[in-house]
N, C-alpha and C positions, 0 to 999 in steps of 0.2 A: 811158228814155234817161236821165232825171236821176240816177236810182240808179245805173246802170252809169257815169255822168260823175262822181259824189260817190266811188265805192268802187273803180271800177275804174280803166281806163287813162284818165287825164285827157284827153290827146291825142286819142284815139280818140274819147272820149266828145263832146269839143267838136265834132270832126270831124262825128260823128253829128249832132248838133244842127244843125249848120250845113247838112248835106245837107237836113235837114227844116226849115230855116227858115221858107220859105213858109207851111209848114202851122201852126206855132207861131205866127208873126205873124196868120194868120187867125184863131187861136184868141183872140190877144191883143186883137184889134179885136172879134170877137164879144163877149167877156167884158166889153171896154169898154162897147160899146153896150148890153149887157144891165145896167150897173151892178153887175157881179159884185164880190164881195169877195175873189176870185180873182185878178182884173186885175192886182195888184201882183205876186203871185208870178211870173206869165209875162212882165209887163214885166222884172223882175228876170233873168230867164233871157234875154231878149233882148238886155239892157243888156249880157252878157256876150260876146255875139256880136260879130265884126267888122261894120264899116258901119253906117250910121244904120237904123233899122227904118222902114218904109213908114209913112205918115201916115193913109192912109186904104185900104179895100177894094181900091179898082182898083190900086193902087201894089202891094199885097200879092199880087194875083191876076198880074200881071205877073211879079212876082217867082216866083210858082209857075210860069209858062210859060217864063220865060227863065233862071231860075237867077241867082246872085249873079254880079255884075261880077267880073272875075279879080282888081280890090283889095280887094274884100270876102271873098275866099278866104283862110284860114288855111294857112299853108305845112304841108306834110304831111299832105294830106288823107287822109282814111280809105282805106285800101287794101281791097278785096274779101278776104273770110275773115279778117281780123285781130281781129275782135271775140272778146273772151273767151279769146285764145291768151297772154294773160299779157306781160311784157316781151320786147322785141325783142332 
């Protein structure tokens, strides 16, 4: 997802990351808990996404169950079948 966002369609890439934010946030928390050197990389990705990052595992799990609030969604979210089709 990161390579696509960096080299493909930025808007679609960011929408894809937002769609998978709950999993990315759970990864961030697991890396933080393990004192991983990769924590900062995933934190930087999360900082690009709209809305605040969940501060604990329970909040990230709620995000996984319910999805982002309408205010946390970027306009023009990813439409099915648009990845890899180039400019619209």
